[in-house]
Each structure stands twice: as structure tokens, then as C-alpha cells.
C-alpha positions as CSV (number, residue, x, y, z in Angstrom):
1,X,6.4,-4.5,-21.4
2,X,3.5,-3.1,-19.5
3,X,1.2,-0.9,-21.6
4,X,1.4,2.9,-21.2
5,X,-2.3,2.9,-20.4
6,X,-1.8,0.6,-17.4
7,X,1.0,2.7,-16.1
8,X,-1.0,5.9,-16.5
9,X,-4.0,4.4,-14.8
10,X,-1.8,3.2,-11.9
11,X,-0.3,6.7,-11.5
12,X,-3.8,8.2,-11.6
13,X,-5.1,5.8,-9.0
14,X,-2.1,6.4,-6.7
15,X,-2.6,10.1,-6.9
16,X,-6.3,9.8,-6.0
17,X,-5.3,7.7,-3.0
18,X,-2.7,10.2,-1.8
19,X,-5.2,13.0,-2.4
20,X,-7.6,11.3,0.1
21,X,-4.8,11.1,2.7
22,X,-3.9,14.7,2.2
23,X,-7.5,15.7,2.5
24,X,-7.6,13.8,5.7
25,X,-4.8,16.0,7.0
26,X,-6.9,19.1,6.0
27,X,-9.6,18.1,8.6
28,X,-7.8,18.9,11.8
29,X,-9.2,18.6,15.2
30,X,-6.3,20.2,17.1
31,X,-3.2,22.0,16.1
32,X,-1.4,18.9,14.7
33,X,-2.8,18.4,11.2
34,X,-0.4,15.8,10.1
35,X,-1.4,12.7,12.1
36,X,-3.1,10.8,9.2
37,X,-0.1,11.3,7.0
38,X,1.8,8.7,9.1
39,X,0.3,6.0,6.9
40,X,2.6,7.1,4.1
41,X,5.4,5.4,6.0
42,X,3.5,2.1,5.7
43,X,3.0,2.7,2.0
44,X,6.8,3.0,1.6
45,X,7.6,0.0,3.8
46,X,4.9,-2.3,2.4
47,X,6.5,-3.6,-0.8
48,X,10.1,-3.8,0.5
49,X,10.0,-7.3,2.2
50,X,8.3,-8.8,-0.9
51,X,10.9,-7.3,-3.3
52,X,13.8,-8.5,-1.1
53,X,12.3,-12.0,-0.9
54,X,11.7,-12.2,-4.7
55,X,15.3,-11.3,-5.2
56,X,16.6,-14.1,-2.9
57,X,14.2,-17.0,-3.7
58,X,13.7,-19.2,-6.7
59,X,10.0,-19.5,-7.4
60,X,10.3,-21.8,-10.4
61,X,9.7,-24.9,-8.3
62,X,6.1,-24.0,-7.7
63,X,6.3,-24.1,-3.9
64,X,6.7,-21.1,-1.7
65,X,9.9,-20.7,0.2
66,X,10.0,-19.8,3.9
67,X,11.7,-16.5,2.9
68,X,8.7,-15.6,0.8
69,X,6.2,-16.7,3.4
70,X,8.0,-14.5,6.0
71,X,8.0,-11.5,3.6
72,X,4.2,-11.9,3.0
73,X,3.7,-12.0,6.8
74,X,5.7,-8.8,7.3
75,X,3.9,-7.1,4.4
76,X,0.5,-8.1,5.9
77,X,1.6,-6.6,9.2
78,X,2.3,-3.3,7.5
79,X,-1.0,-3.3,5.7
80,X,-3.0,-4.1,8.9
81,X,-1.1,-1.5,10.8
82,X,-1.9,1.2,8.2
83,X,-5.6,0.4,8.5
84,X,-5.4,0.3,12.3
85,X,-3.5,3.5,12.8
86,X,-6.3,5.9,11.7
87,X,-8.9,3.9,13.6
88,X,-6.9,4.1,16.8
89,X,-6.3,7.8,16.3
90,X,-9.9,8.4,15.7
91,X,-10.9,6.4,18.8
92,X,-8.3,8.3,20.9
93,X,-10.0,11.5,19.7
94,X,-6.8,12.8,18.0
95,X,-8.3,13.0,14.5
96,X,-11.9,13.5,13.4
97,X,-14.0,10.5,12.2
98,X,-14.1,12.0,8.7
99,X,-10.3,12.1,8.6
100,X,-10.3,8.5,9.6
101,X,-12.7,7.5,6.8
102,X,-10.7,9.5,4.2
103,X,-7.5,7.8,5.3
104,X,-9.0,4.4,5.1
105,X,-10.3,5.2,1.6
106,X,-6.9,6.3,0.6
107,X,-5.4,3.1,2.1
108,X,-7.7,1.0,0.0
109,X,-6.9,2.9,-3.2
110,X,-3.1,3.0,-2.6
111,X,-2.8,-0.7,-1.8
112,X,-4.9,-1.7,-4.8
113,X,-2.5,0.5,-6.9
114,X,0.5,-1.3,-5.4
115,X,-1.1,-4.7,-6.0
116,X,-1.9,-3.6,-9.6
117,X,1.7,-2.5,-10.1
118,X,3.1,-5.9,-9.0
119,X,0.5,-7.7,-11.1
120,X,1.1,-5.8,-14.3
121,X,4.9,-6.0,-14.1
122,X,4.9,-9.7,-13.1
123,X,2.9,-10.5,-16.2
124,X,5.8,-9.3,-18.3
125,X,8.0,-12.2,-17.2
126,X,5.3,-14.7,-18.2
127,X,4.7,-13.4,-21.8
128,X,7.7,-15.3,-23.1
129,X,7.3,-18.4,-21.0
130,X,6.0,-21.6,-22.6
């Protein structure tokens, strides 16, 4: 079982990342303050393909299956899109450059938190393996 300290640190890191995204929404240029908040959709969609592929593949053989490779490809598409969206919005002069930087910093922190979550909870399965 993952330690309570790991779970608390993941929750703290996730809240810091989301705070950066919310602060990016507090730096409006026009009336619409919520444009940087669209990256939260990518945060929700990012782990779904990998979770589905892990459910339907057998990874005990040591080789990656085509299903898992496709899930990783789709996940990387979501990650690249979440970094590209604030950059495009900033270049299109929809959001301020500071909001773009805050959103990118929030992206890095949130995705490292998601990676840490999968890493910590995957180690639980290997504790009892020989």
C-alpha cells in the first residue's frame, strides 16, 4: 500500500498545479477570464487511455502490446495539446503572456503529479512479486 506521506504529497502537488491554472485565469486580457482553464479537460482525459489499455492487456510477457502503444500515443497527444493550447492562445492575443506561463507551470506540476500517482500505485503490485 502506498504510504500516506506519498499520497499527501501528491495531493499537495496537484493543488499547487491547479492553483497556478486558476491564477492564470485571474490575469484576464478581455472579458473572458476562463480560457486557460480549458487545460483541465486535458488533465481529465490524459490518464483514461492508459487505464483502459492496462485493463485489456497482459503485461507479464515483457513486451508492449499494440493496445498499450496506441494508448501511450493518445496520452502523449493530450499532453502535447495541453501545452500547445496556452501557447496558441497567447500568440493569438487572447490571454496574456503571464497567464500562458502560469498555465504551463501548472501543466508541468499536474502532469508530474499524475506520473507520480501511477508510479506510486504501480509499485504496490511489485512488492509481493519474486
